[in-house]
N, C-alpha and C positions, 0 to 999 in steps of 0.2 A: 113459288112458295117457299118460305124462308125455313132454315134448318129448325128453327123451334117448332114450328107448326108440324113439320114432319114428324119429329119426335114426340110431340104433345099427342099428336094423332096415333097415333099409335097405341139355409141352411148355413147360416153363418157359423164357422168353426172357429172358436177361439182357443188358442194355445197358451201355454206358459211362455213368457217372455224370456229366452235364455240367450247366452252368447254362443252357443254351439253353432257352427257353421259348416254346411257341406263342402268338402274339400274342393269340389271343382269350381264352387262359388267363390272361394278364396282367392283364387287366381284372378277373378274379375274384380274384386273389391278388397280394401283393406278395411274389413268390417269392424265397426266399434259397438260398445255395448248400446249406446243410445242413438245410433244411425246418424250422427251428426254430419251430414252432407249438405253443400250448398245446391247440388244438382238434384232437383224434386224427384227426378226418375230413380236416381240411386238410392236417395232416401226411401222412396216407396218400395223399391225392391228389397232393401235392407228391412224394413219393418214387415213386409211379407215373408221373407225367409225365416226371420226370428219366429214368427207363429207357426211357420211349417215346420221348423226344427223343434219347437215346443210341442206340437203334436207328435211328432215323431219320437220323442223324448218320453212323453207320457205313455207311448205304446211300446216302450223298451226297444226303441231303434228299429222296429220291426218292418218299416215301410219299404217297399221297392222303389226303385227310380221312377218308374211309371206312377206309383201312388203318390210319390213326393211331387212329381209334376203336376198331377191333378190338384193337390192342395196348393201348389203354389199358384196355379191358375185360379181357383176359387179365391185365394187371399188377395191376389191383384184384382180381381173382379169386383170384390167386395171393398176393396180400399178406394177404387177409382169411382164407383158410384156412389160411395159414401162422401168422399172428400169433394169430388167435383159435382155438387148437387144441380139437378135439373131444376128443383125450385127455386135456387138463388139464380140460375140462369133466367128464368122467368122474371124474377125480381128486377135483375139490372137490365132486362130487355125493355122492362117499362119505365126504368129509371134513365136509361140511355139509349143511344141508337143501336140499331141492330149490326150497323156497319162497322161501328166501334167494338162490339162483342166479337164480330167474325174475324177481325183482323189480329186478334190477340194469339200469341202462339200457345199450343197446348200445355206447354210446361207453365206458362204464366196462369193459364186457366186453372190448372190443378193447384198451384200455389194459392190463388185467390178463392178457390173453392166453388167453381161453377162449370157447367158444361153439360151438353146433350149427347145423344148417341154418337154422331159424328166424331165429337170431341173425345167421348169415351173410348171411342174405337182406336184413335191416335194414340192416347195416353197408354191404353192397354198394351197395344203394340210395341211401344217405346220401352215399357217396362219388361215386357216378356223377352225382347231382344237382350236385354242385359243378363237373362238366365239363360240365353241360347236354346230357348224352347221354340221350335218352328211355331209360328203363327201368321196367320193371314187375315186381311178384312174380308167381309162379306156384306153386301149390301141388298137391299130389297126394293123393289118398285112394285107398287100394287094400287088397287082402287079399293077403299075401304067399304065397310057396310053401310057408310052414308053417302057412297057414291063419290067421295072425294078422291083425288089422286094423292097418294102419300109416299113416303120412303122411310126406310129404317137402315141403321147401320149396327153391325155386330161383329163377331170375330169366329174364326175356327182355330183350334188349337191342336197341334198333332201329337198325340200320346199313344204310346205303344202301336206305331204304324197305323194310327187310324185319325183322320179329321174329325175333330168333335166340336160341336157347336155350343157357343156360350153368348148369351144375351146380356151385353154389360150393362146396359142402363136399366134392365128390368130385373136384373140380379138373378137370371133364370138359366137352368141347364134341364135337360131331358134325360131321364134313365130309362133303361130297358128294365132292370130291376129296381124297384123303389127303395131298396135299403142297401143298394150296392153303388157306391160311387165310381167304381171302375167301369160301370156299363153306360157312361154318359155316350150318348148317340151322336150321330151325324145328322146334319141338316135334312139329308133325304129321309133318313128314319123318321125325323121329328115330323116332316111334312106329311108322312104317311099315317100319322097318328098312332104310331106303334110306341108310346112312350108315356112316362110317369113326369109330369112337371115339378120341378122343385125351385121354388123361388125364394130370394132373401126377403126377409121380414124388414122391410123399409118403408118409411112414409111415401116415398115416390111410388113404390108399387101398392101400396095399401089405398092410397087415395084413389086409384082406379078401381080397385076390386071392393070398396066401400059399399056396402048394401044399396045405398041409393044411386050408385053409378051403374049405368048400362053399357059403358064402355069397356072392353076387354084389351089391355095393351099389348097382349099376345096375337091379336087377330090378324097382323100382317102375314103371319104364317100360312094363313089360309085365304089372303086378299084374292079379289079378282084381278085378273091379268098380272099375276104374279110375275117379276122377273128377277132372277138371282144373278147378281155380278161377283165373281171372285177375283179377289186380288186386284181389283180395280181394272180389270181387262176383260175381253171377250165380246160378244156380240149383244147389242142393246137394241131392242125394237121399239122405235119412236113412232106413237100414234099421229095421225094426219087429221086435222079438223079443218075444213073449208079450204082444202089445198095447203094448208100452213102446217108444217112440222111442229108438233106441241111438245116441247122439252120441259113441260112443267114437272118438277119434282125429279127430272132426269139429269145425268150428265149432259152437258151441251158442247163436249169436245170428242175428237177422235185422235188416235195415234197414242205415242207414248210419251206420258208426263213424268214419268218416273223410271230410271233404269230398272228398277227392282220389280216394275210391274209390266206385265204383258200388254200389248197394244189393245185400245178399246175401239171396236167397229161399231156401225149402226146400220139399221135397215129400216126403211120406212115401209108401214103396214098396209098402206092402200095403194101401192103400185100394181096395177093390173095388168098393164100394157105399157109398151115402150112410149116415153114422153120426156119432154125437156123439164128440167127443174132449175131454178136459180138458187144458189146456194151463196149465203152472205158471211164472210169470214171475218170475225170481229177482231181476231189477233192471232199470232203466230208464237209458239214457245220452243225453245230448244234450238237446235241447228237443223234446218230443213233443206239445206244446199244439195244433198242427193236423195231427195225424196219428192214423191208426186201424190197428189189425191187421185184414188183409185176407185172406179167403179167395176162392175162385171165387163164392161165392154170398152172402157176408153180410161185414159190417163190425163191429167189435168194440172197445171202448175199451181203450186201453192202460193197464194196472194191474198193479201188483205183486201176486202171489198167482195164484190159480186162477180160470180163466175157462172156461166151457162154450162150445166152437164146434161148428159143423156142417161136416163134411169131405164133399166129394163125390169120386168117382174122379178121379185125376190133378189134385186141387185143391192149389194153391200157397198157402203162408203167407208173407204179405209186409207190409211197413210202406208204406201210402200216405198221400200227405199232401203239405203244402206246406213241412214243417221240413226244411231243410238238412242237419241232423244229429240223427238219431233213431234209436235201435235198443234191442231188449230182448234180455236174456239169458235164454236158457230153461234151467229147472231140470229140467223133464220135460214130456212129453206121453204122455197114455194114452188109447188108444182105446177106445171104450165100444161094443163090437159088439152088446151085449145091454142095452138100457136098463132093462127090467124087472129082470134080474138085479144090475144096479149099484144099482137103487134099493132092492131088498131086501137088498143088502149093505151100503150106505151111505145109508139113508133121509134122514137130517138133511142131510148135506152135500151129496149129489147133489140132493136137494129143494130145498135153497137156490140150488145153481148153475143148476137149470132156471128156478127163479123169476126170478133175476137175469138170465138170458138173454133170457126174455121182456120183461123190463124194459127191457132195454137195446136190444132188437131194434127196436123203434119209434123211439126216440130217436136212436140211432147211424145206423141205415141210412137214415131219413128225411133226417136232417141231411147225410150222406155223399152220397146220391143227388142231393139238391138242389143241394149245392155243385158237383157234378161233371156237373150237366145242360148240354147244349150250348145 
């Protein structure tokens, strides 16, 4: 499933434009009246800050730091979703290849004016980083009301010591009190339906909410088999269809692919007993010289190609070791519930995999266990 399908399935506040700039922000930028920056993210941050300071000016400079940060997040959200149009992304997707769209940097996409949820997430985080406001990505994996597997990307912003949820692409926030912006809720509170949704009035949102449409772009919050991944790390449950791991719509890597993110682990959802599995590694990223592929019972070498591994019920697959940046891209994982049948089906390949598994078992597990002895 491509990114466009994922996101397609699924109170603007205008201030006076003035040159008053928050003192802490001046240290980061030499702000000018017209935000004349070549860097699109600095330009965007400058535009947002002008609007926020205009709002504060119109309120006799009475806004607290937390209030200012809420308005900054709202201004950046509206700026990103209005500048990087999902509609234009859909247009370009029809006019060019999806591959061409996907390899363009977020900064260039923002300049050219197109993007969808994953792009909006990256753009928002880059701008908020300039403000030094803690923000992190949050990703959703779910089955929609039409039975299709889907995904969505959004963000959380830490304001007043609380992580608050912002849906950039749909221009939406959720409030505990309908008339109080300081009551923006966390994703946990939103999912419990204890919220008043407040959505930006823009064409992208309205075309879903038009009376003839039956699709609600916010359905992902209550989709079936909902999984939430914070900061691109944690545990992801991968469904299994006909003994094959189905990564449709999910991350297909494990490990750490960014030093600022925690490691991503996976678990297959239909391993009810001990059995073999063949993992086919498509590629290796970072430096993995001091890391191994780890299950709950064994350790395996990290190598491109097929490796026979042993899985136990509820066993996780993870990258363990001392490397700060190490991840593997998974092409496929096939469960082997019947070893005899598999050996009869592929005697040479499976036989070689069994032999290599026994050969590696002693060296890898002995070295791994020795290096992790207390």
